[in-house]
NUDREN-932590 format. One line per 10 residues: number of its first residue (from 1); their letters; for each residue z negated, x negated, y negated of C-alpha. Coordinates in steps of 0.1 Angstrom, whole numbers, always signed. Each point is the difference from the previous one (the first is absolute). Layout:
BEGIN
NUM> a> Z:X:Y ~ ...
***
This chain:
BEGIN
1> mtvarhaqvw> +442:-228:-166 ~ +30:+23:-10 ~ +30:+11:+19 ~ +37:-13:-9 ~ +9:+20:-31 ~ +33:+8:+16 ~ -18:+21:+28 ~ -14:+33:+7 ~ -30:+9:+15 ~ -8:+33:+18
11> lvlpaaeiap> -31:+14:+12 ~ +2:+22:+32 ~ -21:+26:+9 ~ +1:+31:+27 ~ +8:+37:-13 ~ -10:+30:+10 ~ +32:+15:-20 ~ +33:-5:-18 ~ -18:+3:-36 ~ -8:-27:-34
21> lfhfprslya> -36:-8:-7 ~ +1:+25:-28 ~ -3:+29:+24 ~ -34:-10:+9 ~ -15:-8:-33 ~ -36:-17:+3 ~ -1:+3:+33 ~ -14:-26:+23 ~ +37:-7:+13 ~ +8:-9:-39
31> ivvnslvlqa> -29:-20:-4 ~ +1:-23:+25 ~ +39:-5:-4 ~ -7:-8:-37 ~ -30:-24:+10 ~ +20:-20:+26 ~ +32:-3:-24 ~ -23:-15:-28 ~ -14:-25:+25 ~ +30:-12:+2
41> kqawgcavrp> +15:-1:-33 ~ -33:-20:-9 ~ +0:-20:+33 ~ +39:-13:-11 ~ +8:+9:-31 ~ +30:+24:+10 ~ +9:+33:-2 ~ -5:+21:+39 ~ +20:+28:+4 ~ -20:+26:+24
51> iafhgksrtv> +20:+12:+31 ~ -7:+22:+27 ~ +13:+6:+34 ~ +1:+35:+17 ~ -7:-6:+33 ~ +16:+29:+17 ~ +36:+1:-18 ~ -3:-37:-6 ~ +7:+5:-36 ~ -14:-30:-24
61> fdltdgqvia> -1:+15:-36 ~ -17:-11:-33 ~ -34:+10:-7 ~ +3:+3:-35 ~ +30:+22:-5 ~ +12:+11:+35 ~ +33:-14:+3 ~ +6:-7:+35 ~ +17:-35:+4 ~ +10:+6:+40
71> irrplialsn> -2:+28:+24 ~ +14:-6:+33 ~ +28:-21:-17 ~ +4:-35:-14 ~ -18:-9:-29 ~ +13:+14:-36 ~ +3:-19:-37 ~ -8:-35:+14 ~ +34:-15:-1 ~ -13:-26:-17
81> qapivvlnas> -12:-34:+12 ~ -40:-1:-15 ~ -20:-3:+29 ~ -23:+27:+7 ~ -41:-7:+9 ~ -17:+29:+18 ~ -35:-2:+6 ~ -26:+24:+13 ~ -35:+7:-9 ~ -14:-30:+15
91> fiqershepe> +19:-23:-9 ~ -10:+12:-35 ~ -38:+2:+10 ~ +2:-39:+12 ~ +17:-11:-36 ~ -2:-32:+17 ~ +31:+0:+14 ~ +33:-12:-14 ~ +34:+28:-4 ~ +17:-34:-14
101> rlvelagahe> +2:-20:+31 ~ +19:+33:+15 ~ +26:+1:-26 ~ +7:-34:+5 ~ +3:+4:+37 ~ +21:+34:-6 ~ +23:-21:-19 ~ +6:-24:+27 ~ +0:+28:+28 ~ +7:+29:-13
111> lslcltptge> -34:+12:+9 ~ -36:-10:+6 ~ -31:+11:+9 ~ -36:-2:-4 ~ -23:+4:+27 ~ -41:-7:+5 ~ -11:-27:+29 ~ -10:+28:+18 ~ +37:+16:-2 ~ -6:+27:-27
121> fhafafvpar> +31:+7:-19 ~ -10:+1:-39 ~ +38:-5:-14 ~ +37:-12:+0 ~ +26:-10:-24 ~ +39:+7:+5 ~ +30:-5:-26 ~ +15:+35:-2 ~ +34:-11:-1 ~ +4:-20:+28
131> rkartnrvie> -16:+27:+28 ~ +24:+27:-5 ~ +4:-3:+39 ~ -37:+2:+10 ~ -15:+26:-22 ~ -17:+17:+30 ~ -17:-33:+2 ~ -15:+0:-32 ~ -7:+40:+0 ~ -16:-6:+34
141> llgllagsdp> -23:-31:-21 ~ -10:+25:-25 ~ -10:+22:+22 ~ -23:-26:+19 ~ -12:-8:-32 ~ -9:+37:-8 ~ -24:+2:+26 ~ +4:-15:+38 ~ -4:-26:+21 ~ +27:-28:-2
151> gplrrqegdn> -2:-10:+36 ~ +19:-33:+8 ~ +16:-4:-35 ~ -4:-36:+3 ~ +18:-5:+31 ~ +30:+17:-10 ~ +1:-20:-36 ~ -1:-36:-5 ~ -1:-27:-25 ~ -1:+33:-28
161> vvvaagrspq> -34:+7:+14 ~ -28:-8:-29 ~ -33:-4:+21 ~ -21:+7:-30 ~ -39:-4:+3 ~ -7:+3:-39 ~ -37:-8:-4 ~ -15:+7:+31 ~ -23:-11:+27 ~ +36:-3:+18
171> rspamadvnd> +2:-33:-21 ~ -30:-16:+14 ~ +5:-38:-2 ~ -20:-4:+29 ~ +27:+17:+22 ~ +32:-14:-24 ~ +14:-24:+31 ~ -6:+30:+31 ~ +35:+22:+2 ~ +2:+35:+8
181> vstirrydss> -33:+14:-8 ~ -16:+32:+0 ~ -26:+18:-20 ~ -22:+30:-8 ~ +19:+29:-16 ~ -14:+7:-33 ~ -16:+34:-6 ~ +26:+6:-29 ~ +28:-14:+20 ~ +37:+15:-4
191> ryldaallev> -1:+14:+29 ~ -35:+20:-9 ~ +11:+4:-39 ~ +34:+13:+8 ~ -17:+26:+22 ~ -22:+12:-27 ~ +32:-2:-28 ~ +16:+21:+23 ~ -29:+27:+0 ~ +0:-5:-34
201> atrpeslapl> +35:+9:-5 ~ +0:+31:+26 ~ -36:+16:-4 ~ -2:+33:-24 ~ -34:-13:-15 ~ +18:-33:-14 ~ +30:+20:-15 ~ -19:+22:-27 ~ -9:-11:-33 ~ -37:-12:-8
211> qsadqlqeal> -15:+6:-30 ~ -31:-18:+5 ~ -18:-27:+19 ~ -17:+28:+20 ~ +31:+14:+12 ~ +9:-37:+11 ~ -29:-1:+16 ~ +5:+30:+20 ~ +35:-7:+9 ~ -11:-31:+17
221> galrlrsrvp> -25:+10:+14 ~ +24:+27:+18 ~ +20:-27:+10 ~ -27:-19:+18 ~ -8:+26:+22 ~ +35:+5:+13 ~ +12:-37:-1 ~ +9:-21:+29 ~ -14:-29:-24 ~ -31:+15:-14
231> wifnellcev> -12:-29:-10 ~ +29:-7:-31 ~ -11:+32:-12 ~ -36:-4:+2 ~ +4:-34:-20 ~ +23:+17:-27 ~ -28:+27:-2 ~ -28:-23:-4 ~ +15:-12:-29 ~ +1:+31:-13
241> dhrlaavrpm> -35:+4:+6 ~ -8:-34:-17 ~ +20:+7:-31 ~ -15:+36:-2 ~ -35:-15:+7 ~ -1:+28:+27 ~ -38:+5:+6 ~ +9:+19:+32 ~ +35:-23:+8 ~ +24:+18:+26
251> svppeihvsl> +7:-36:+13 ~ -16:-16:+29 ~ -6:-38:-13 ~ +30:-17:+13 ~ -23:-32:+8 ~ -25:+3:+21 ~ -26:-32:+7 ~ -22:+5:+32 ~ -23:-25:+15 ~ -2:-2:+32
261> tgscnvecrf> -32:-18:+7 ~ -30:-11:-25 ~ -8:-31:+21 ~ +16:-37:-16 ~ -1:-31:+22 ~ -12:-21:-32 ~ -18:-1:-30 ~ +19:-9:-27 ~ -18:-13:-30 ~ +24:+22:-22
271> csyehalakt> -7:+25:+19 ~ -34:+29:+1 ~ +5:+8:+37 ~ -31:-9:+22 ~ +0:-3:+37 ~ -39:+17:+3 ~ +14:+31:-23 ~ +36:+3:+18 ~ +6:+27:+29 ~ +19:-5:+30
281> grvtveqier> +17:+29:+3 ~ +41:+0:+2 ~ +23:+27:-8 ~ +23:+11:+32 ~ +38:+9:+6 ~ -16:+39:+3 ~ -17:+1:-33 ~ +29:-14:-18 ~ +28:+26:+16 ~ -28:+27:-12
291> lefvpwirti> +13:-9:-38 ~ +21:+32:-8 ~ +15:-14:-28 ~ +18:-28:+16 ~ +31:+17:-5 ~ -3:+0:-34 ~ -6:-34:-11 ~ +18:-30:+0 ~ -24:-28:+4 ~ -30:-3:+16
301> rlhsgngest> -21:-37:-1 ~ -18:-3:+29 ~ -32:-15:-22 ~ -22:+12:-26 ~ -34:-16:-12 ~ -17:-25:+20 ~ +7:-4:+34 ~ +25:-25:+22 ~ +29:+25:+13 ~ +9:-27:+27
311> snphlpqiiq> -34:+3:+16 ~ +5:+37:+12 ~ +18:-2:+35 ~ +16:+32:-3 ~ +22:-13:-29 ~ +29:-8:+19 ~ -1:+32:+16 ~ -4:+20:-33 ~ +31:-19:-15 ~ +25:+9:+27
321> sltklhphle> -13:+36:+0 ~ +7:+2:-36 ~ +37:-16:+2 ~ +9:+24:+26 ~ -14:+32:-15 ~ +10:-8:-33 ~ +24:-27:-4 ~ +8:+6:-39 ~ -36:-14:-6 ~ -5:-35:-17
331> lnfstnglll> -29:-16:+17 ~ -21:-28:-14 ~ -35:-19:-2 ~ -21:-27:-6 ~ -13:-25:+22 ~ -21:-36:-3 ~ +25:-10:+28 ~ -25:-11:+26 ~ +4:+25:+28 ~ +41:+2:-4
341> drpglidalv> +3:-18:+33 ~ -20:+30:+18 ~ +20:+12:+31 ~ +29:+22:-11 ~ -6:+0:-35 ~ +30:-16:-14 ~ +23:+11:+22 ~ -11:+35:-14 ~ +2:-12:-38 ~ +38:-14:+7
351> ggvswinvsl> +24:+29:-7 ~ -32:+27:-7 ~ -16:-13:-29 ~ +16:-4:-35 ~ -18:-25:-11 ~ -37:-18:+0 ~ -21:-18:-23 ~ -19:-30:+12 ~ -27:-11:-20 ~ +3:-39:-5
361> naatregwak> -26:-7:-29 ~ +5:-37:-1 ~ +32:-26:+10 ~ -22:-25:+14 ~ -27:+2:+37 ~ -27:-12:-22 ~ +5:+25:-27 ~ +3:+26:+26 ~ -31:-7:+16 ~ -20:+2:-33
371> vhgvdrferv> +16:+36:-4 ~ -6:+13:+33 ~ -29:-18:+11 ~ +18:-9:+35 ~ +26:-28:+5 ~ +29:+20:+16 ~ +28:-6:-26 ~ +22:-18:+29 ~ -7:+34:+22 ~ +16:+18:-31
381> canlqklren> +25:-20:-5 ~ +12:-4:+40 ~ +0:+40:+2 ~ +23:+1:-28 ~ +26:-22:+14 ~ -6:+17:+33 ~ +10:+35:-23 ~ +30:-18:-13 ~ +11:-13:+33 ~ +0:+36:+16
391> krakrrlnpt> +18:+14:-29 ~ +26:-25:+3 ~ +5:+2:+39 ~ +1:+38:-4 ~ +27:-2:-33 ~ -26:+21:-20 ~ -10:-2:-36 ~ -29:+19:+1 ~ -31:-1:-7 ~ +9:-16:-31
401> vmgsmvltrh> -25:-28:+0 ~ -22:+0:-36 ~ -28:-21:-9 ~ -28:+6:-25 ~ -28:-20:-16 ~ -32:+8:-17 ~ +1:-13:-32 ~ -35:-18:-12 ~ -9:-32:-21 ~ +2:-20:+31
411> scfdlpmmpa> +29:+9:+18 ~ +24:+2:-28 ~ +7:-34:+0 ~ +16:+3:+34 ~ +22:+26:-15 ~ +31:-27:-5 ~ -1:-10:+36 ~ +3:+35:+13 ~ +33:+11:-2 ~ +11:-36:+26
421> lcrqlgvdyl> -29:+12:+22 ~ +17:+33:+1 ~ +34:-11:+8 ~ -10:-21:+28 ~ -17:+32:+14 ~ +29:+23:-5 ~ -19:+14:-26 ~ +25:+18:-28 ~ -20:+16:-25 ~ -32:-13:-16
431> taipffsfry> -26:+19:-19 ~ -29:-14:-19 ~ -29:+28:-1 ~ -29:-10:-31 ~ -32:+1:+16 ~ -22:+31:-6 ~ -36:+2:+8 ~ -14:+33:-15 ~ -31:+15:+11 ~ -3:-24:+30
441> yrgdrfgpdd> -28:-35:-3 ~ -8:-20:+27 ~ -10:-38:-4 ~ +26:-12:+27 ~ +29:+18:-15 ~ +23:-5:-32 ~ -16:+18:-32 ~ +14:+9:-35 ~ +0:-35:-7 ~ +23:-10:+23
451> ayhvigdayd> +28:+18:-15 ~ +29:-13:-10 ~ +0:+12:-32 ~ -28:-27:-11 ~ +25:-28:+0 ~ +20:+18:-29 ~ +32:-12:-9 ~ -2:-37:+24 ~ +14:+30:+18 ~ +31:-3:-14
461> slywrtveqa> +12:-34:+15 ~ -8:+15:+33 ~ +21:+26:-6 ~ +31:-13:-9 ~ +0:-30:+27 ~ -4:+28:+26 ~ +28:+18:-15 ~ +24:-33:+1 ~ -16:-7:+36 ~ +7:+39:+12
471> eahgvsvelp> +37:-7:-14 ~ +5:-31:+18 ~ -12:+16:+33 ~ +18:+33:-4 ~ -35:+21:-2 ~ -1:+30:-17 ~ -38:-2:-19 ~ -17:+27:-18 ~ -26:-19:-23 ~ -26:+9:-27
481> apysakdaaf> +18:-5:-31 ~ -7:-31:-22 ~ -32:+2:-18 ~ +23:+5:-33 ~ +19:+33:+14 ~ -26:+18:+18 ~ -3:+37:+1 ~ -15:+25:+18 ~ +6:+39:+14 ~ -22:+25:+17
491> glelrkfhdf> -29:-27:+8 ~ +26:-30:+15 ~ +15:-30:-18 ~ +38:+6:-1 ~ +12:-30:+17 ~ +37:-13:-2 ~ +26:-6:+27 ~ +21:-24:+4 ~ +26:+14:+32 ~ +12:-42:+13
501> acmeaeggwr> +8:+14:+32 ~ +19:+34:-10 ~ -22:+20:+21 ~ -11:+28:-22 ~ +19:+31:-6 ~ +1:+14:-38 ~ -23:+25:-9 ~ -30:+5:+24 ~ +4:+37:-3 ~ +31:+3:-5
511> larllscfdg> +6:+37:+16 ~ -18:+12:-35 ~ +34:-13:-14 ~ +18:+27:+15 ~ -20:+21:-25 ~ +10:-23:-32 ~ +19:+27:-19 ~ -23:+29:+5 ~ -13:+6:-35 ~ -29:+22:+5
521> fqegsekacp> -27:-19:+3 ~ -22:-8:-30 ~ -1:-29:-17 ~ -26:-28:+11 ~ -5:+24:+33 ~ +6:-33:+20 ~ -32:-19:-13 ~ -25:+16:+27 ~ -15:-17:+25 ~ +31:-2:+29
531> alwrvahiat> -27:-10:+29 ~ -14:+37:-6 ~ +33:+12:+15 ~ +21:-24:+20 ~ -25:-17:+22 ~ -30:+10:+19 ~ -26:-25:+13 ~ -21:+7:+34 ~ -26:-25:+3 ~ -27:-7:+26
541> tsrshvatde> -34:+5:-6 ~ -28:-25:+6 ~ -36:-1:+8 ~ -6:-4:-40 ~ +19:+35:-7 ~ -23:+29:-5 ~ +17:+22:+29 ~ -5:-22:+26 ~ +12:+22:+32 ~ +31:+3:-19
551> thflypclgp> +30:-24:+13 ~ +26:+3:-31 ~ +4:+16:-37 ~ +23:+0:-28 ~ -3:-19:-32 ~ +17:+5:-32 ~ +14:-35:-6 ~ -1:-36:-2 ~ -13:-4:-35 ~ -37:+4:-10
561> lgaidfsqtl> -4:+32:+21 ~ +3:-21:+32 ~ -40:-9:-5 ~ -10:+37:+0 ~ -13:+12:+38 ~ +25:+31:+5 ~ -11:+1:+35 ~ -20:+31:+1 ~ +22:+22:-24 ~ +32:-8:+10
571> pfrfqggpef> -4:-8:+39 ~ +32:-5:+24 ~ -2:+11:+37 ~ +38:+3:+12 ~ -6:+34:+6 ~ +38:+6:-5 ~ +11:+38:-16 ~ -14:+3:-39 ~ -27:-29:+1 ~ +19:-20:-22
581> aqlwhgsifr> +16:+27:-25 ~ -35:+9:-6 ~ -11:-36:-13 ~ +26:-4:-19 ~ +2:+35:-17 ~ -40:-3:-2 ~ -21:+0:-27 ~ -3:-41:-5 ~ +35:-6:-3 ~ +8:+32:-22
591> nlreaqrrpg> -26:-9:-25 ~ +16:-39:+2 ~ +32:+10:-9 ~ -7:+27:-25 ~ -17:-32:-16 ~ +33:-19:-4 ~ +15:+28:-27 ~ -40:+7:-15 ~ -17:-31:-12 ~ -33:-2:+1
601> ksvvcdtcrg> -3:+21:+31 ~ -5:-35:+22 ~ -10:-27:-20 ~ +4:-27:+30 ~ +37:+16:-2 ~ +6:-9:-37 ~ -16:-31:+1 ~ +23:-9:+31 ~ +31:+9:-12 ~ +6:-27:-26
611> cdsrdpkthl> -22:-30:+14 ~ +0:-23:+28 ~ -24:+5:+21 ~ -3:-27:+22 ~ -9:-20:-37 ~ -35:-8:-1 ~ -4:+6:-36 ~ +5:+40:+10 ~ -28:+4:+26 ~ -26:+8:-22
621> alerdldafr> +20:+33:-16 ~ +9:+7:+34 ~ -31:-2:+19 ~ -14:+26:-31 ~ +27:+23:+4 ~ -1:-1:+42 ~ -36:+8:-7 ~ +6:+29:-23 ~ +29:+11:+28 ~ -25:-4:+33
631> asmnsglyh> -26:+24:-27 ~ +29:+24:-5 ~ +6:+2:+40 ~ -38:+3:+6 ~ -4:+29:-27 ~ +26:+21:+19 ~ +27:-7:-25 ~ +26:-11:+22 ~ -8:+28:+24
***
C-alpha cells in the first residue's frame, strides 16, 4: 500500500520544548522518533515528516529542523492543494491501516478522520488551501493526536470518518453482522502508547545521549519506575535484556503463564495428564492479587502445563479482580471447552478476557471421542454457541475464540474439515499443533509412532486443502509448513500463517520496533532463546514430582526442559515480595541465559536451538542432552 504521490505524510508526536531532534543526539526520544519514521516509510513507501506539538504553547514545529509550522495562528507555507495525512504512533504500529482512504475522503470532505472501533483517534487528513477558516480545528486535532483522548469525535463528524480496525480481532468474522460492538483496550493502544511517548518526550533520562545498550537499559529502567504505563517500558526493557542476553535482566517477563489448577476433567490420548497423579488444589483470588509484578507486565495466561482452568471455581472472580485492578492486562487461556457453561463463567469471559483457545482436536463426534476417551463433542459445540450468543447479545468482541488441533497421524486427515467447523462455532483462528510425546509413555496414549511427521509428504495435500477451505470460510490458520518447506528454531517447527480472517496485527512483539533505529546491539544478538526473557511459566505440581509438598514451580520453557522436574529447585508459593525476582534471577535461569552466548555450557540448549523437538527423530539426542542437564543439576553446577 502506498500513499498517493501528491500527498504529504506527517507523524505527530508530543514535545517537551520547541527544539529539533539534533538537539538530542542519540537520545531515546530520537531513537523512537526515527524508528517510527522508518516503519512508516517501510509500510507505505513514502517520505514522512516528523512534527511535534508543544502542548503548553500550542506550537507545531518540524522535528527535523525546528521550523515552526503553526503557533496560535493559521498554518503557514501550506497554501497548495496537496492533501496532508497526519498520523500518530499507533497508526504506524498497526501498519495495516490505510492512509490512502483518508486522502480520498479529504478530497471529498476537506477533512477526514481515522478512528478505531473503540473510538481511539489515529490519523486525519486535510487539504490546507481549503481549510483556512478552520485552522484552529486542525491544530486541535494535532494536539489530540499528540497524546489526548478524542472523546466524541465520531459524533461530531459524519461521512468523512474511516473506522479502521486494521488486522486485529476487531475484524472478527464471527461478529461481522453485529453493529456498534466494543472491545477490550489493548495494552499498547493509542491511549497507553501516547502516554508513554509523552513521558519519553519530557523526561530528562529520555533526552540524554545514549552511547551504549547498557545506558539504554538504564534509561528505560528509570522511566519504568516513574511511568503511568510501566508495562510499555518494561517490554522495551525486556527487548534490550534479550538482545544483550542479560544474565540478570532488569525487566520482568512481559508475559506470565500461571496454572490455576493441576486437575483436569478428561484424560486425552495425546496428553501426559493422569487423574491418579493430579492434585486438586486451586489457585484463589487472594493468591493472584499477591503477584507484585502484575503492574509491570502486559499479559497473563491463566493456564500453564496440564490442568483445566475452567475447573477452578474461582476463575470468574480471578478474571473480575484482574480486570478491575489492572485494566491494561491481556488475559487469555486454553480450555477443552467442556465447562464453559459453569454458572457465571461466560459472563466473566465476555468483555473480560482477550481470547480463549478451545482444544477442538477433531472435526466429528466420533473423531473427538477417540482422542478424548469420552463422548462430549456436542457439549463443547453447544458451549461455544452459548458463548457466541452472549457476545452478540452484549455487542462485545472479546473474547476472540480460537481453536486448536493436536496434529497426529490420525487427526491430520480431519484438518481440511476444521475451517468449516470453526466458522459454524464462531471460531476465527485455528492452530494445528504437532503432537509431542517426549518422555511420557503409556500404553493407552499416543506415542512417537503417532506423530504426524510419520506420514511424510502425504501431509502436503492436506495442508493445501486446509488452506483452501480456510480461505473459503474466512478462518485464519496457523499450520506446520508443507513437508518440503519445513524449518525449525528454538525447538519448535516454524508454522505458516494465513490470515484469512484479518485477525492478526502485524509483528507479535511490535513495541520492540520502537527501538529499531538503535545501533548499539551486537550483530546476531537476537539469536538468544527469547523464552528465557519474555515469558515465565508457573506450573502446578503433581504427585509424581519430587517436591510433593509444593503446589507450584517455575520452569524455563515449553521445549525439552519442560521434561525436567524443577519443583524442588524453583518452587513458587505466591508469597509476593521478592519471591519471583529471586527465582527469575536464580542460578538455573542465570546459567541458561549465559548458555545462549556460550555454546557448550548447556548442550540441551545447543541442540534445541536448531531442531524441531517435536519430531521423534530428535528425541534420542534430546534424551542424552537432558540426562547431562539433570546430572549437572544434581552435581550443583546450577546452584
